[in-house]
C-alpha positions in Angstrom: -28.4 14.4 -28.6 -28.2 18.1 -29.3 -25.1 20.1 -28.8 -26.0 23.5 -27.5 -23.0 25.7 -28.2 -20.5 26.1 -30.8 -17.8 28.6 -30.1 -14.6 29.0 -28.1 -14.7 32.3 -26.3 -11.7 34.6 -25.8 -13.6 37.3 -24.1 -17.0 36.6 -22.5 -17.2 39.4 -19.9 -18.5 41.9 -22.5 -21.3 39.7 -23.5 -22.3 38.5 -20.0 -22.2 42.0 -18.5 -24.0 43.8 -21.4 -27.7 44.7 -20.8 -30.2 42.0 -21.7 -31.7 42.6 -25.1 -35.5 42.8 -24.9 -36.0 43.0 -28.6 -37.5 39.9 -30.3 -35.1 38.0 -32.5 -36.2 38.6 -36.1 -35.7 35.7 -38.5 -34.3 36.5 -41.9 -36.6 36.3 -44.9 -36.6 32.7 -46.3 -34.5 31.4 -43.3 -33.8 27.7 -43.9 -35.0 24.9 -41.7 -31.5 23.4 -41.6 -28.1 24.2 -42.9 -25.0 22.1 -43.5 -21.7 23.8 -42.5 -19.1 24.0 -45.2 -15.5 25.0 -45.2 -15.1 28.8 -45.2 -18.3 29.4 -43.2 -18.3 31.8 -40.3 -20.6 32.0 -37.3 -21.5 35.5 -38.4 -22.3 34.3 -42.0 -24.3 31.3 -40.8 -26.3 33.4 -38.3 -27.0 35.9 -41.1 -28.8 33.1 -43.0 -31.2 32.8 -40.1 -31.3 36.3 -38.5 -31.7 39.9 -39.7 -29.2 40.9 -37.0 -26.3 38.4 -37.3 -24.4 39.9 -34.4 -27.1 38.4 -32.1 -26.0 34.8 -32.7 -25.1 34.2 -29.0 -28.9 34.6 -28.4 -30.2 32.4 -31.1 -27.8 29.7 -29.9 -28.9 30.4 -26.3 -25.4 30.4 -24.9 -25.3 30.2 -21.1 -22.6 30.2 -18.5 -22.3 26.4 -18.6 -21.7 26.5 -22.3 -19.0 29.2 -21.8 -17.3 27.1 -19.2 -17.3 24.0 -21.5 -17.3 25.5 -25.0 -17.9 23.3 -28.0 -17.0 23.8 -31.6 -18.7 23.7 -35.0 -17.0 22.1 -38.0 -17.7 21.7 -41.7 -20.2 18.9 -42.2 -22.2 19.7 -39.0 -25.9 20.2 -39.5 -27.6 23.2 -38.0 -31.4 23.0 -37.4 -33.7 26.0 -36.8 -36.1 25.2 -33.9 -39.2 27.5 -33.3 -41.2 25.0 -31.2 -40.9 27.2 -28.1 -42.1 30.3 -29.8 -38.6 31.8 -29.8 -36.1 30.8 -32.6 -33.0 28.9 -31.6 -30.4 27.0 -33.5 -29.3 23.5 -32.6 -26.5 21.3 -33.8 -27.1 17.7 -34.8 -24.4 15.2 -33.9 -23.6 12.0 -35.9 -25.8 13.1 -38.8 -25.3 14.6 -42.2 -27.3 16.0 -45.0 -27.0 14.8 -48.6 -25.8 17.7 -50.7 -23.9 20.8 -49.6 -26.8 23.1 -48.6 -29.4 23.0 -45.8 -32.0 20.8 -47.4 -31.9 17.0 -48.0 -32.1 13.6 -46.3 -30.7 13.2 -42.9 -28.7 10.0 -42.3 -26.6 8.6 -39.4 -22.8 8.7 -39.5 -19.8 8.3 -37.3 -18.5 11.8 -36.5 -14.8 12.3 -36.3 -13.9 15.0 -33.8 -11.2 17.2 -35.4 -8.8 19.5 -33.5 -9.6 23.1 -33.0 -7.7 24.1 -36.1 -10.6 22.9 -38.2 -13.3 24.8 -36.3 -15.0 27.7 -38.1 -14.3 31.2 -36.8 -16.7 33.9 -35.8 -15.7 36.2 -38.6 -13.5 35.6 -41.7 -10.1 34.9 -40.1 -8.1 35.4 -43.3 -9.3 39.0 -43.4 -8.0 39.9 -40.0 -5.0 37.5 -39.5 -2.4 40.0 -40.8 -3.6 42.4 -38.1 -3.6 40.0 -35.2 0.1 39.1 -35.0 1.5 42.6 -35.3 0.9 45.8 -33.5 -0.9 48.4 -35.6 -1.1 51.4 -33.4 1.2 52.7 -30.7 1.1 55.8 -28.5 3.8 58.4 -29.2 5.4 57.7 -25.9 5.5 53.9 -26.4 6.9 54.2 -29.9 9.6 56.6 -28.7 10.6 54.4 -25.8 10.7 51.1 -27.8 14.1 49.5 -28.4 15.7 50.8 -31.6 18.0 49.6 -34.3 21.2 51.6 -33.7 23.9 50.3 -36.1 25.0 47.7 -38.5 28.3 45.9 -39.0 29.6 48.8 -41.1 28.6 52.3 -42.0 25.6 51.2 -44.1 22.1 52.3 -43.0 20.0 49.6 -44.8 20.0 45.9 -43.8 18.4 42.7 -45.1 18.0 39.0 -44.2 21.0 37.3 -42.8 22.8 40.5 -41.8 23.9 41.3 -38.2 22.7 44.5 -36.6 22.8 46.1 -33.2 20.1 47.6 -31.0 20.0 49.7 -27.8 17.5 50.1 -24.9 16.8 46.4 -25.0 16.0 46.0 -21.3 14.2 42.7 -21.4 15.5 40.9 -24.4 16.8 37.3 -24.2 19.0 35.4 -26.6 17.0 33.3 -29.0 13.9 35.5 -28.9 12.2 36.8 -32.1 11.3 40.5 -32.3 9.4 42.4 -34.9 10.8 45.5 -36.6 8.5 48.6 -37.2 8.7 52.0 -38.6 6.7 55.0 -37.8 3.7 55.6 -40.1 1.1 58.2 -40.1 -0.2 60.0 -37.1 -3.9 59.4 -36.1 -5.5 62.7 -35.4 -8.6 63.0 -33.2 -11.3 64.5 -35.5 -12.9 66.1 -32.4 -9.6 67.9 -31.6 -7.2 68.3 -34.5 -4.4 69.2 -32.1 -4.5 65.8 -30.4 -2.5 62.8 -31.8 -4.3 59.7 -30.4 -1.9 57.2 -31.8 0.7 56.4 -34.4 0.2 53.7 -37.1 3.3 51.6 -37.3 4.5 49.7 -40.4 5.8 46.2 -40.0 9.2 45.7 -41.7 10.4 42.2 -40.7 11.7 39.9 -38.0 15.0 39.7 -36.1 16.4 37.2 -33.7 18.4 38.1 -30.6 21.8 36.4 -30.6 23.3 38.3 -27.7 21.8 40.6 -25.1 23.5 43.5 -23.4 23.6 47.3 -23.3 24.2 47.0 -27.0 22.3 43.8 -28.2 23.3 41.8 -31.2 20.5 40.7 -33.7 20.3 38.9 -37.0 17.7 39.8 -39.6 15.5 36.8 -40.1 13.1 38.2 -42.7 12.1 41.6 -44.2 9.4 43.0 -46.2 11.3 46.2 -46.6 14.9 47.1 -45.9 15.5 47.8 -42.2 17.3 50.9 -41.2 18.8 52.7 -38.2 16.1 54.2 -36.1 13.5 51.5 -36.7 11.8 50.2 -33.6 11.5 46.7 -32.1 8.6 44.9 -30.4 8.5 41.3 -29.1 6.7 39.0 -31.5 3.4 37.6 -29.9 2.4 34.0 -30.0 -0.2 33.1 -32.7 -3.4 31.6 -31.6 -6.8 30.7 -32.9 -9.3 33.2 -31.6 -13.1 33.4 -31.7 -15.0 36.5 -30.8 -18.4 36.9 -29.2 -20.3 39.8 -30.9 -22.1 42.1 -28.6 -23.5 45.7 -28.5 -21.5 48.0 -26.2 -22.5 48.3 -22.5 -22.9 52.0 -23.0 -23.8 54.2 -26.0 -20.8 54.9 -28.2 -20.4 57.4 -31.0 -17.3 58.0 -33.0 -15.8 58.3 -36.5 -13.8 56.3 -39.0 -10.3 58.0 -39.0 -8.4 55.7 -41.3 -8.7 52.8 -43.7 -6.0 50.1 -44.0 -3.9 50.2 -47.2 -5.0 53.8 -47.9 -8.1 52.8 -49.8 -10.6 55.7 -50.1 -13.7 53.5 -50.0 -13.8 50.5 -47.6 -16.2 47.6 -48.4 -17.0 44.3 -46.8 -14.1 42.5 -45.2 -12.0 45.7 -45.1 -10.4 46.9 -41.9 -11.1 50.5 -40.7 -9.7 52.5 -37.8 -12.1 54.1 -35.3 -11.4 56.9 -32.9 -12.9 55.0 -30.0 -11.0 52.4 -27.9 -10.8 50.8 -24.5 -11.0 54.2 -22.7 -14.4 54.8 -24.4 -15.9 51.4 -23.5 -15.0 49.5 -26.7 -13.8 45.9 -26.3 -13.1 43.0 -28.6 -16.3 41.8 -30.2 -18.1 45.1 -29.9 -20.5 45.7 -32.8 -21.0 49.2 -34.1 -22.8 50.6 -37.1 -21.4 52.9 -39.7 -23.3 55.8 -41.3 -22.5 58.1 -44.2 -21.2 61.4 -43.0 -23.9 64.1 -43.4 -23.4 66.4 -46.4 -24.4 70.1 -46.4 -27.2 70.8 -48.8 -26.4 73.5 -51.3 -28.4 76.7 -50.8 -30.2 78.5 -53.6 -30.3 81.7 -51.6 -28.2 82.8 -48.6 -31.3 83.2 -46.4 -31.9 79.4 -46.4 -31.1 77.6 -43.2 -28.0 75.4 -43.2 -29.2 71.8 -43.6 -27.6 68.4 -43.9 -28.5 65.1 -45.5 -29.8 62.5 -42.9 -27.5 59.7 -41.8 -27.6 56.5 -44.0 -26.5 53.3 -42.4 -23.8 51.7 -44.5 -22.6 48.6 -42.7 -21.9 46.7 -39.5 -18.5 47.0 -37.9 -17.0 44.2 -35.8 -14.3 45.3 -33.5 -11.5 42.7 -33.3 -8.5 44.7 -31.9 -8.6 47.4 -29.3 -6.1 50.0 -28.2 -6.6 52.7 -25.5 -7.9 55.5 -27.8 -8.5 53.7 -31.2 -9.7 50.3 -32.4 -9.7 48.2 -35.6 -13.0 46.9 -37.0 -13.9 44.7 -39.9 -16.6 46.0 -42.2 -19.4 43.4 -42.6 -22.6 43.4 -44.6 -21.9 46.8 -46.2 -24.5 48.3 -48.4 -22.5 51.5 -49.2 -18.7 52.2 -49.1 -17.3 53.3 -45.7 -15.2 56.4 -45.9 -12.9 58.3 -43.6 -15.1 60.7 -41.6 -18.1 58.5 -41.6 -19.9 58.2 -38.3 -20.0 55.0 -36.2 -22.3 54.5 -33.3 -24.4 52.1 -31.3 -26.8 52.3 -28.4 -26.6 49.8 -25.6 -29.7 48.0 -27.2 -30.5 46.5 -30.5 -30.9 49.1 -33.2 -34.0 49.1 -35.4 -33.5 47.9 -38.9 
């Protein structure tokens, strides 16, 4: 019996509401007939073995509403088979079988399949590359940062605090004893490249965790852990619950054009599996799973004589960007399949249809 779908979906509305893609699915050169899933695989990576456009894996798996209501999982050891009998490529998952060897060729033989828990399922994109960004806020509006509860004092006149020390906070309207909160400090301002006077967000730097021991007008906290010393004026945000998340990749429902405005860690050139910050967010139609494409920023061509017209180099596509976290005016995206470094100022865009290779 074939198992039709393989992914747990966090957000399906974007995929279901996006325009239907009329373009024919293009198989990758030397696409295998079958492939055995190994630990560390991702749905994006596996689909890239079969497709020129790996973000279209929901199509080649032919996910439907029933699949989404009752999602299945894919695990290491599962066998994926490419079926072209209908004239359109699709992937199927073989149950209770395995392939001798670690790659997608070999002898199929029956086996009893153990069903692991969801923790062993493979993710859509490399989870280890994005996990640090999922459990902590990265961007806040100026207003939200200013209004957040703040560290106000310590047990004495010192200004720096570390693990085990008791500290005090104010403006803690909804804190409860026993809760864990995260401590953040204001980082760089994110400027809208289309309007240098507009601050579209503030990057915040995670410092550590504190636990509420007593709530009140002045709440008492104890520092649980710290990456850096915590000081008076730092802000507090309630720690979110961690969860395993899979994302459905999709092109945006409307054309989107923007720019890379920051790279995580201050690197000047972002390559594959690096997070970049875009000046487009929920207010522009971006949601989790949106796939955009990065292009090198045009460069002005040097003139030999002043009478020459001003000309620029044409855009060169440099990579695929998979959005995995969205804020109102900005979003965070993972660079995948990059052929050139992605830099601050590079263009990002996508039409509401599959782009030509």
